[in-house]
KELOZA-187153 format. One record per atom (N, C-alpha, C, CB): x, y, z. Coordinates in pm, whole numbers. Glycine has a CB too. Example, Ala and Ser with C-alpha at 12.3 -4.5 7.8 and 13.67 -1.06 7.14 Angstrom:
# KELOZA-187153
u:v:w
1319:-569:780
1230:-450:780
1320:-330:780
1131:-447:905
1285:-225:708
1367:-106:714
1290:3:787
1408:-60:572
This chain:
# KELOZA-187153
u:v:w
10939:12255:7182
10906:12256:7324
10809:12142:7353
10846:12393:7366
10841:12059:7450
10758:11944:7484
10640:11986:7570
10842:11837:7556
10539:11902:7568
10420:11929:7649
10454:11932:7797
10311:11824:7621
10549:11847:7837
10592:11845:7978
10650:11979:8020
10695:11735:8001
10720:12047:7928
10776:12178:7959
10665:12279:7982
10869:12225:7847
10557:12267:7906
10444:12360:7923
10373:12337:8056
10344:12344:7808
10370:12213:8098
10298:12180:8222
10388:12182:8346
10234:12044:8208
10513:12223:8332
10606:12221:8445
10556:12307:8560
10744:12269:8401
10499:12422:8528
10447:12510:8633
10338:12441:8713
10394:12641:8573
10245:12378:8643
10135:12309:8711
10187:12192:8793
10031:12260:8609
10285:12120:8740
10341:12007:8814
10413:12051:8940
10436:11928:8726
10490:12159:8930
10562:12210:9048
10464:12258:9154
10658:12326:9007
10363:12335:9114
10264:12383:9210
10183:12268:9268
10171:12484:9145
10153:12169:9185
10080:12052:9234
10158:11976:9339
10046:11960:9119
10288:11964:9319
10370:11895:9420
10374:11976:9550
10514:11872:9367
10376:12108:9537
10372:12193:9657
10240:12181:9731
10397:12338:9619
10130:12176:9657
9999:12158:9719
9992:12028:9797
9888:12162:9612
10038:11922:9735
10035:11791:9798
10123:11788:9924
10082:11684:9700
10242:11844:9915
10334:11845:10029
10280:11929:10145
10471:11897:9986
10225:12045:10114
10172:12132:10221
10046:12075:10283
10143:12271:10165
9966:12002:10204
9848:11937:10260
9891:11833:10362
9763:11871:10147
9993:11753:10329
10043:11653:10424
10099:11722:10548
10151:11565:10358
10168:11833:10529
10224:11907:10644
10112:11956:10736
10308:12028:10594
10001:12004:10678
9888:12048:10760
9825:11930:10834
9781:12117:10673
9820:11813:10771
9766:11694:10837
9852:11652:10955
9754:11578:10737
9984:11658:10938
10076:11621:11046
10064:11720:11162
10222:11615:10995
10054:11848:11131
10038:11950:11236
9906:11928:11310
10043:12093:11176
9799:11898:11236
9670:11872:11300
9679:11750:11391
9560:11851:11193
9752:11648:11348
9771:11530:11432
9850:11565:11558
9844:11419:11353
9952:11650:11545
10028:11694:11662
9938:11767:11761
10145:11785:11620
9854:11857:11711
9765:11933:11798
9664:11840:11865
9690:12043:11717
9611:11745:11789
9512:11652:11845
9572:11567:11957
9458:11561:11735
9701:11539:11951
9765:11454:12052
9848:11532:12153
9853:11354:11983
9822:11661:12165
9903:11745:12253
9896:11704:12400
9859:11888:12240
9793:11630:12439
9778:11588:12578
9772:11436:12592
9653:11650:12638
9817:11363:12490
9815:11216:12493
9939:11165:12566
9808:11157:12349
9918:11110:12683
10030:11061:12763
10061:10915:12735
10000:11080:12911
9977:10849:12654
10002:10709:12617
9994:10697:12465
9901:10613:12687
10091:10628:12409
10091:10605:12265
10111:10457:12237
10201:10689:12196
10100:10419:12112
10119:10280:12072
10261:10234:12105
10091:10263:11922
10358:10324:12091
10498:10290:12117
10532:10291:12265
10588:10387:12044
10439:10328:12348
10465:10342:12490
10512:10482:12521
10568:10239:12536
10473:10533:12634
10510:10669:12671
10421:10771:12603
10654:10696:12636
10452:10898:12621
10369:11003:12562
10387:11012:12410
10401:11137:12626
10292:11079:12348
10299:11103:12204
10422:11186:12174
10170:11173:12153
10490:11154:12066
10606:11232:12022
10569:11312:11898
10728:11139:11994
10591:11442:11905
10562:11534:11795
10630:11488:11666
10606:11676:11830
10563:11512:11552
10618:11472:11424
10641:11594:11335
10526:11372:11354
10737:11581:11245
10768:11686:11148
10778:11625:11010
10899:11761:11186
10744:11704:10908
10754:11660:10770
10886:11712:10712
10632:11710:10686
10956:11626:10641
11082:11662:10578
11059:11672:10428
11195:11559:10611
11091:11790:10371
11076:11814:10228
11213:11808:10162
11008:11950:10200
11214:11777:10033
11336:11790:9954
11299:11839:9814
11414:11655:9946
11391:11913:9754
11370:11964:9619
11384:11849:9520
11470:12079:9585
11305:11855:9414
11309:11753:9310
11369:11814:9185
11167:11695:9282
11464:11745:9128
11518:11783:8998
11472:11679:8898
11675:11794:9002
11424:11726:8784
11381:11632:8681
11498:11551:8629
11313:11706:8565
11469:11436:8573
11574:11345:8528
11647:11394:8404
11514:11210:8500
11582:11474:8321
11649:11519:8199
11721:11651:8225
11549:11533:8082
11822:11674:8147
11901:11796:8162
11870:11892:8050
12052:11763:8165
11876:12020:8080
11860:12123:7978
11987:12128:7893
11830:12263:8042
11977:12181:7773
12098:12198:7691
12200:12287:7762
12063:12257:7554
12320:12276:7720
12429:12352:7782
12403:12501:7778
12560:12320:7713
12444:12568:7883
12435:12713:7891
12554:12771:7817
12431:12762:8039
12556:12902:7792
12671:12962:7723
12803:12931:7791
12653:13111:7715
12806:12908:7919
12930:12875:7990
12970:12730:7973
12915:12905:8137
12885:12648:7908
12919:12510:7883
12865:12412:7986
13064:12496:7875
12793:12458:8087
12740:12369:8189
12597:12331:8155
12748:12435:8329
12561:12206:8177
12421:12167:8160
12350:12185:8293
12409:12019:8109
12220:12215:8286
12143:12243:8407
12028:12144:8419
12089:12388:8405
12004:12096:8539
11887:12014:8566
11767:12105:8583
11908:11924:8692
11654:12062:8537
11533:12144:8550
11467:12119:8684
11435:12115:8436
11397:12217:8732
11327:12206:8859
11208:12114:8845
11282:12343:8910
11175:12044:8952
11064:11951:8948
10970:11966:9064
11115:11813:8943
10988:12066:9148
10897:12086:9260
10956:12038:9391
10767:12016:9235
10869:11981:9472
10907:11936:9606
10847:11798:9629
10859:12037:9716
10917:11720:9710
10860:11592:9750
10879:11574:9900
10926:11475:9673
10794:11495:9958
10805:11465:10100
10902:11349:10114
10666:11432:10164
11012:11375:10183
11113:11271:10206
11068:11177:10316
11248:11334:10241
11000:11232:10415
10952:11148:10524
10887:11229:10634
11064:11068:10581
10827:11158:10726
10770:11217:10847
10849:11158:10962
10613:11189:10861
10916:11244:11036
11006:11198:11143
10959:11248:11279
11150:11244:11116
10996:11175:11381
10965:11215:11518
11062:11324:11563
10972:11094:11614
11009:11420:11638
11090:11527:11695
11162:11470:11817
11001:11651:11734
11296:11475:11821
11370:11413:11932
11379:11498:12059
11508:11380:11886
11312:11613:12061
11324:11700:12179
11265:11632:12303
11254:11834:12153
11303:11684:12417
11261:11626:12546
11111:11641:12568
11337:11693:12661
11055:11545:12640
10916:11555:12680
10902:11661:12789
10862:11419:12729
10783:11714:12804
10754:11815:12906
10711:11741:13034
10642:11916:12858
10773:11776:13145
10736:11714:13273
10645:11808:13350
10863:11680:13358
10531:11754:13392
10431:11832:13464
10402:11760:13596
10300:11849:13380
10397:11838:13704
10364:11780:13834
10213:11764:13844
10420:11867:13952
10169:11639:13848
10026:11607:13859
10015:11470:13925
9955:11609:13717
10024:11467:14059
10028:11338:14129
9903:11252:14112
10049:11362:14275
9789:11313:14078
9666:11236:14061
9650:11171:13924
9550:11324:14086
9740:11199:13834
9730:11144:13698
9769:10996:13698
9821:11223:13599
9697:10912:13623
9730:10769:13621
9870:10737:13568
9628:10696:13539
9928:10824:13489
10062:10800:13434
10172:10871:13512
10066:10844:13289
10140:10921:13631
10241:10991:13712
10342:10892:13768
10173:11071:13827
10468:10937:13778
10571:10851:13837
10564:10860:13989
10713:10892:13786
10656:10797:14058
10652:10795:14205
10669:10934:14266
10760:10704:14258
10727:11031:14192
10742:11167:14242
10624:11256:14205
10871:11227:14190
10527:11203:14133
10409:11280:14095
10421:11354:13964
10377:11376:14202
10526:11328:13887
10544:11396:13759
10492:11309:13643
10693:11430:13737
10433:11376:13547
10380:11309:13427
10461:11360:13308
10226:11336:13409
10503:11269:13223
10569:11310:13099
10460:11339:12997
10669:11201:13047
10459:11464:12951
10362:11508:12851
10430:11512:12714
10302:11647:12887
10351:11507:12608
10410:11513:12473
10493:11640:12453
10299:11507:12367
10588:11633:12361
10674:11748:12332
10610:11843:12231
10810:11700:12280
10479:11849:12232
10403:11937:12142
10383:12071:12213
10265:11873:12102
10423:12178:12146
10400:12313:12198
10301:12381:12104
10535:12396:12208
10183:12412:12156
10074:12462:12073
10108:12590:11996
9953:12487:12158
10178:12689:12055
10211:12808:11974
10297:12775:11852
10285:12910:12061
10391:12683:11867
10475:12643:11755
10392:12572:11649
10590:12553:11802
10301:12487:11692
10215:12415:11598
10123:12511:11523
10132:12309:11672
10075:12613:11591
9987:12710:11524
10064:12790:11419
9923:12807:11627
10189:12826:11450
10273:12896:11352
10299:12805:11232
10407:12941:11416
10329:12678:11258
10351:12582:11149
10225:12564:11065
10395:12447:11205
10110:12563:11128
9984:12549:11056
9958:12671:10967
9867:12529:11154
9985:12788:11019
9964:12911:10941
10061:12916:10822
9983:13035:11029
10188:12882:10844
10283:12886:10733
10250:12781:10628
10426:12865:10784
10207:12663:10669
10167:12560:10572
10044:12605:10494
10139:12426:10644
9951:12668:10563
9830:12718:10497
9863:12827:10395
9732:12771:10600
9952:12918:10432
9992:13025:10339
10068:12970:10219
10078:13130:10412
10154:12871:10242
10227:12810:10131
10130:12736:10038
10334:12713:10184
10029:12673:10096
9927:12606:10016
9853:12708:9930
9828:12529:10107
9814:12819:9992
9744:12926:9919
9830:12982:9807
9704:13038:10015
9960:12999:9831
10049:13053:9728
10058:12958:9609
10188:13078:9787
10070:12828:9636
10074:12729:9528
9943:12726:9451
10106:12591:9583
9832:12742:9522
9702:12744:9456
9689:12868:9368
9589:12741:9561
9739:12981:9414
9735:13104:9336
9818:13090:9208
9786:13223:9420
9932:13024:9217
10014:13000:9097
9938:12915:8997
10147:12931:9135
9870:12811:9045
9790:12728:8954
9677:12807:8890
9733:12609:9029
9612:12892:8967
9504:12974:8912
9556:13071:8806
9433:13052:9024
9670:13132:8833
9730:13224:8736
9774:13149:8610
9851:13297:8798
9828:13030:8627
9869:12949:8513
9748:12914:8427
9940:12820:8560
9639:12880:8492
9516:12846:8419
9465:12966:8341
9407:12796:8517
9460:13083:8406
9412:13203:8338
9501:13239:8219
9406:13320:8436
9632:13229:8238
9725:13260:8129
9709:13161:8014
9870:13257:8181
9693:13033:8046
9672:12932:7942
9543:12957:7866
9670:12793:8004
9437:12992:7936
9310:13021:7870
9323:13143:7778
9200:13046:7975
9395:13245:7820
9415:13361:7737
9498:13328:7615
9480:13472:7816
9598:13243:7629
9681:13203:7516
9599:13121:7415
9802:13121:7564
9513:13035:7466
9426:12957:7376
9326:13046:7304
9353:12850:7454
9276:13147:7372
9183:13240:7310
9253:13318:7198
9127:13337:7417
9376:13360:7222
9452:13432:7121
9487:13343:7001
9579:13490:7182
9507:13215:7026
9545:13121:6921
9430:13088:6826
9598:12994:6982
9307:13115:6869
9190:13082:6785
9179:13170:6668
9065:13091:6863
């Protein structure tokens, strides 16, 4: 058994921690810009989402009894951060500097309840990955104690 096989649990949880941390940062950025009617690209801020993908390690496990070889799990990676293509929210506010001739302002497509749910789920996923790492550490320490 290779050392990499022993550390696979820690590597998978570590990738989850990193991915969920980025997801929380993106959600925080969405919340911070929920009322930004001007952006660098012009127009209102556009909500962003993080895209995850599963990682399979490059090496394959030996064949199973059925004769098929299996790729080992490698955790998660962030494929990218993409803009949400949904429509902007139109609000009637004739006194706003960015209002059109009819008095409507295009507001960002950020909906705070959705962002709060995303923040909570990212936080819980982060906590779950951290708990796995803590359990792995405790189990490893117990195994080392028994080996002495």
